[in-house]
N, C-alpha and C positions, 0 to 999 in steps of 0.2 A: 580296655587297657592295652597299650602297645606291648608286643611281645617282649621287648627289652625291659620294660618296667615290671611285667609279670615274672620274667626270669630273675630280676634283681629282688623281687619281692620274696621269692622262694629262698634265694640265697641269703637274704637278710633276717630271716626269722630267728636265727640263733642269737640275734642281738635284739630281741624283742623287749626285754627289760620289764620293770615293774609296771610302767605305763601301758606297755603292749599287752601284758597279761590282763590287766584290769579292763582294757578295751575288748579283748577277746571274750572275757566273762560277761561283759555287758551285752555283747552281741549274742552270745549263746543264750542269755536269759530273755532278751527283748527283741532280737532281730536286727537286721542291717540298720546302720546309723548314717545320718548325713555326714559328709566329710567335715563339716564344721565340728561335729562332736568328736570325730577322730583327732583332728588337728588341735582342738582345745585341750583334749586329754594328754596328747603327746607333748604339748608345750607347757601346759599349765597345771597338770594334775598335782594335787598336794604332795603325793609321793611319786617321785620318778619323772616328773615333768621336766622338760628341757630348761625352762626358765626358773623353776622352783627347786631344782636339785642342789643349788649352791655351787655347782661346778663353774669354772671360768669358761665363759662363752666368747669372749671377744679378745682381741689382741693376739700377739704371737703365740701365746699358750692356749688360745681357745680355738674357735672354728672359723672366725672371719675377722676382717679388719674394717674399722669404721673411719670416717674422716677425722675423727678425733685422735685415732691411733696414728694417722698419717702425719699430722702436724697440728701444734697448738695454735697456729695461725687461724685455723678454722673458727675456733671459738672467739678469739679476739676480734676477728673481722665481724662476726655476728654481733659482737658487743657494740660495734658502731651503729648497726641498724637498731639495736635496742635503745641506744641514746637518742637517735633521731626520732624514733617513735614516741619516746617520753616527751621530747620537746614539742612534737606536733600536737600532743594531748594537753599542752599548756604547762608542762613541768609539774605535775601534781606532787604534793608533799608526801603522798602515800601511793606507792606503785608496786604491783606484785609481779614478779617473774615466776611463771609456772612452767616447769619443764616436765612433760609427761614422758614416761619411759626413760627416766634419767639415768639408769644404769649406774655407773660409777660417780656421776655428778660432774664429770669433767667439762661438759659443755657449759653449764651455768657457772661453774667455778672460773672458767677461762673468761667468760663474759663479765663476771663480777670483777675479776682482776683488772680487766680493761677499763671499766667505768670507774674503778676506784682511782685510777691515775688520770684518766681523761675527762671524767665528768663527776666530780665529787658530790655535786648536788643530787644526781641520780643515785649514787651509791648510798647516800644518807636515806633517800626515799624508799629504797628497795627493801622488800621482804621476799625472800626466795623460797618457793615451795617446790620441792622435788618429789615427784610421784613415781614410785618404783615398787612393783609387786614384791620383789625380793628383799625390800627393805634397805636400810642405809649401809654404806661400806664401812669398814673398820676405821678408815681414816677420819680424823677430826675435821669438823666443819665450822665455819664462822657462826657466831651467834644468830645472825640474821637469817640463817638457813634452817628450814625444818623439812622433815621427811614424811611422806604419806604413802599408803599403799593403794590409794584409789582417788580418782577425782571426786568420788562421792564424800570424801572426808573434808573437802575444802568448802569454806563458806564464800559466797559471792563477794567480789571486790568491786569498788567503784571503777578503778583503772587497772589494766593488767596487760601483759604480754605473755601469751601462752604459746610455747614452742614444743615441737616434737621432732626428733631426728631418728629416722629409721624405726619408727614405731608401728605405723599403720600397716606396713608390709607383713607384720607378724600376727595380725588379727586373723582368727579362724575364718575360712572362706568356704563357700558352697562350690562344688564342682557340678557343672552342667554340660549337656550336650544337645545340640539341635540336630534332630534326626527325623526323617519322614514328615518334615514341615511342622514339627512340634518340639518345644523345649522340654527336656527331660533332666532330672537330677541324678547325679551318680552317687550312689550310696556305698558305704564300706561294709563288706561282709567278711566272714571268716569261716574257713572250711576245716578247721581243726589243725591245720598246719601253716596256712598263710592267709594273709588278707588280700582281698580283691575287690574291684568295683563292679556294681551292677546298676542298671538303670531302674528308675522308678519315678513316681509322680513328685512334683515339686513339694518340698516340705515347708516353704514359707511363701505366702501369696505375693510378697514383695518381688520375688524372682520373675514372675510372669511379665511384668511391665518394665523390667529393668533396662533392657537393651533399647526399647523403643524410647524411653525417656532420655537415654544417653545419646540418642541419634544414631544408633547402630542397627544395621540390617543383618540379622543372623543368617549364616549360610549353612548348607547341608554339611554335616560332619563336624561343624564347629564344636570344639571341646575346650572349655576354658573355666576360669574361676570368677566368682562374684563375691565381693567383700561388702556385705550389708552392715557389718559392725562399724565400718568407717563413718557411715552417716550418722549412726547412733552416737559415736564418739564426738563427732564435730558439734552435735546438738548439745551434748554435755559440756564441751569446751566453751560454747557460746553463752551458756548459762552462768559461767564463772565470772563474768564481768559486765559492766554497764557500757564502758568505753574502753577501747583498746584494740589488740591485734591478736590473731591466731596465725601462727607460722608453722607450715608443715613441710619438712624436708625428707624426701623419700625417693626411692627409685620407682619409676612408673611412667605413664604417658597419658595424653588425652584419650578419651574413649575410643575414637574412630581409629587411632593408631594401635592402641592396645588390643583391640578386638578385630583387627584386620585379618583377611584370609592368609596373609604371609606369616601370621603367628599361630601357634598351637598351644595357646595357654602360656602361663608365666610361672607356674609352680616350680620351685627349685629348693634344694636342700643344701645346707652348708655342714660339712663334717670334716674337721681337722684341716681346714683350709682347701678342701676339695669341694666340687660342686657336682650334684647329681639330681635326677628328677624323680627319685623313688622315695616317697614318704613312708613306705612301709618297711624300710630298713633302719636299723640303728634308732629305734623308737625311744624317745626320751634323751637320746644322745646327740641328735643333730637338730639344727634349726630348720624350720619349714616356712617359707615365705612366698608371697606372690606380689606382682607389681601392682602399684596403686593406680586406680582409675581416677585421674585428677578432674575429669569433667563432672563425674557424679559427685565427688567430694565437694567440688565447688558449688554445685547446685544444691546439695544438702545443706551446706553452710549458708547459702543464700536464703533458703527456706527458714533457717534458724536465726536470721538477722545478721548474717556476716557476708556482705557483699565482697566481691573480689577486688583486692587492691592491685594484684599483679601476679603473674605466673611466668616463670622462665627456668632455664637450666641453672644448676649450681655454679657452673662456670660464669655464665652471664651475671648471676647475682653477686658473686664474690668480686668480679671485676668491677661492677657498678659501685661496690662498697670500698673499692680502692685497695684490694688485697696486694697488688703489685708494689704498693708503697712499703710492704714489709720485707721486700727483697733485701738481702744483705750483700755488701761488696766484699768479696774475699780479700783477706789480708795480703794474700800473695797467691801465685799460681802453684806454690809448693804445698808441703805438708801443713803449713800454718793456715792455709785457707780451706782445708778439708771441711771443717765444721760448717763454714758458711755455704760451701757448695752443696753439701748434703741438706742443709736447711732449705736452700732455694729449690733443690730437686723435689723435696717433700712438698713444698708449697706448690710446685708445678703439677704435682699429681692431683691436687684438689681441683684444678681447673683444666685438666687434660682433655682435649677433644677426643671423643670416642671412648673415653674412660669415665672416671668418676665425675668429671666436669659436665658431661652430657647425660649420663645414665641417671644421675640424681637430678630431681626437679625441686623447685621451691614455689610454694603457693602461699600467699599472704592474703588474709581476709581481715576486714576492719569492722568496727561497730561504734556507733554513737558519734559519727562524724562524717563529713563529706569525703568522697574518695581522695585520699592524700596522694601525693607524689613522693614515693620513696627512692632514696639513693640506690637501693639494691636493684631497682629496675631501670636505672638511668642508661645502662649499656644496652640492653635489648629486652623488651617486655613481649612475651609470646602469649598473652592472654587470648588473643583471637584464635589461637590453635585449639582452644578448648571447645570452641563452637557452642557457647552458651546461648540459651534462648533470649 
């Protein structure tokens, strides 16, 4: 562990919380645990977990801002892609929109609002399934919307569009280190006052061949994260439909970029709109995330019957879908035009180079049809960067 993280760990113990205390007791009883166990408890423990505590996690009053907080245009633009996918499937009379990690439901509600006006046939065909561990929000939802706590609660559909936005980055990850020509796992231990990492043998056999499969050559001192849950999740998503699409929007990169020597892992934590790299502080009160390995996610989807439709940045995807058509002309250059200017500025943030527009990526996979050409990839498709076999 870097000295900076070790020092932060000591400084953050007074904010251990219920989840941290439970983890400390578990380690005292059973010994060091993989980082997956620590992260799962910190985020999802029934009592004191970050996502299960009921506290506000997103928006100005939370810990981070999502694309949905930036502008409602994000959801409406994705509604265009939903409509095109439905038409490519032959406009089935029954079509499911499944949003995993739905949070407040804003993404699906924005897409639903768009298709209600632009594609009434699709609106009539849609059944919206929102999947969120924390349950539904207090706000009333249309009758065609149902809430579920897990994908396991859903029955397979004939045709569906499964979408997740900033979900996979929150899955518990393994921490690994390549040292002395060997891949080791970093476990979480507790000395009575603070948590710390220690090396050990791999806890999951799937870790051993992970980098080789992704086309990555580990280097001495390489310390990073491996998200095995992402593959398990995409296999579950594939089982939800016979024909349709799976859309993943998240921050991440192709494997060879994500695991390059220029990077030293991607684990980071969000706490009250600040960013840090210390998961052992503010346990249960801060988000813990890591960047998505889109190469392996794509291959896992392919193994589950989901070939890649396309891969690109959020900027390219939204531009391909015509997001610039949403720009508003200010009523004037004075006070009367402020609302339009602010609207356009927020829209621009979604596609900003070097910002959200490039950091977030979009991976679409299809099932039950030949590879279609989607409008979202008409601006620039970067599938080749995944270096798929």
